[in-house]
N, C-alpha and C positions, 0 to 999 in steps of 0.2 A: 406428194399426193397429186399435185397438178400434172407433173410429168406422167405419172401412172395413168391418170384419166385420159390425157391426150394420146399416149401410146396405145391404150386400149381402143380409142375411137379410130385411130389410124389403121390399126389392124382390122377392126370390125368392118370398116368401109373400104378396105384395101386401097388406102391413100398413101402416096409417096410424100414424105415430109419435105423433100427438096423441091417438089413441084406443087405443093399445096400452099396457096398464098392467102394471107390474112391482111385485111385493111384495118389500120389503126383508127378507131373511131374517136378516141379522146387523146389529147396531146400528152397529158401526164396525170397520173393518179398519186403522185408523190405527196401532195398536200393532204390527201385523204388517207393513204396507207402509211406514209412515213417510211423510213428506212432507205435502202438503196434503190437506184433507178437505172434502167438501160437507156434513158433519154429518148424514148420513142416520140415521134412527131405525128400530129394529127394528119390523117390522109396518107401516111406512109404505107406502102405495101411491102410485106415481108413474108418469107417462107416460114413454115412451121419450124424447120430446123434452126433458122436464125433466131426465132423467138425462144425456142428451148435453150439455145446457147446463151441468149441474153438473160434468161431466167436462172440458169444453173451456174454459169461461170462467174459473171460479175454479180450474181444474185439480184438481178433487177426485178423488183416487185411488180413494176408496170408490165413487163413482158409476160409474167404469169397471168 
């Protein structure tokens, strides 16, 4: 569902996922969400593509 929503927003606003950057505002939500993690760091800046990869391949809940 998260991928579907992000994909729709990228299309709606004509954004390139390789050039759209997101700043990580919280270092980890693992303690809240549980499950797997992509080990994102507070203040790190990543592209949408990198976050989607982290969400889908290693199944990182924090990337979602």
